C-alpha positions in Angstrom: 15.6 -42.5 -21.1 11.9 -42.3 -21.3 12.4 -39.7 -24.1 14.5 -42.1 -26.0 11.9 -44.8 -25.7 9.3 -42.4 -27.0 11.6 -41.4 -29.9 12.1 -45.0 -31.0 8.3 -45.6 -30.7 7.6 -42.7 -33.0 10.3 -44.0 -35.4 8.7 -47.4 -35.3 5.2 -46.0 -36.0 6.5 -43.9 -38.9 8.5 -46.8 -40.4 5.4 -49.1 -40.1 3.2 -46.6 -41.9 5.7 -46.3 -44.7 6.1 -50.0 -45.0 9.7 -50.5 -43.6 8.8 -53.6 -41.5 12.4 -54.4 -40.6 13.2 -50.9 -39.3 9.8 -50.7 -37.6 10.3 -54.0 -35.7 13.8 -53.0 -34.6 12.8 -49.6 -33.4 9.8 -51.0 -31.6 12.0 -53.6 -29.9 14.5 -50.9 -28.8 11.6 -48.7 -27.5 10.2 -51.6 -25.5 13.6 -52.4 -23.9 14.2 -48.8 -23.0 10.8 -48.4 -21.5 11.2 -51.6 -19.4 14.6 -50.3 -18.2 13.1 -47.0 -17.4 10.4 -48.7 -15.3 12.9 -50.8 -13.4 15.0 -47.8 -12.6 12.0 -45.8 -11.5 10.9 -48.5 -9.1 14.4 -48.8 -7.7 14.6 -45.1 -7.2 11.2 -45.1 -5.4 12.4 -47.9 -3.1 15.7 -46.3 -2.3 14.1 -42.9 -1.8 11.9 -44.1 1.0 14.8 -45.4 3.1 
């Protein structure tokens, strides 16, 4: 999942450099959502692993 977030971040950066603002915004939004989801799952797995 973190790999997907990084992939969408790279797509957003490339699209922003090339001037595709709509695609860059969408890809950045997807990358942000995936990264937050990854962080939440990581914290949950840390908490469950300690029990």
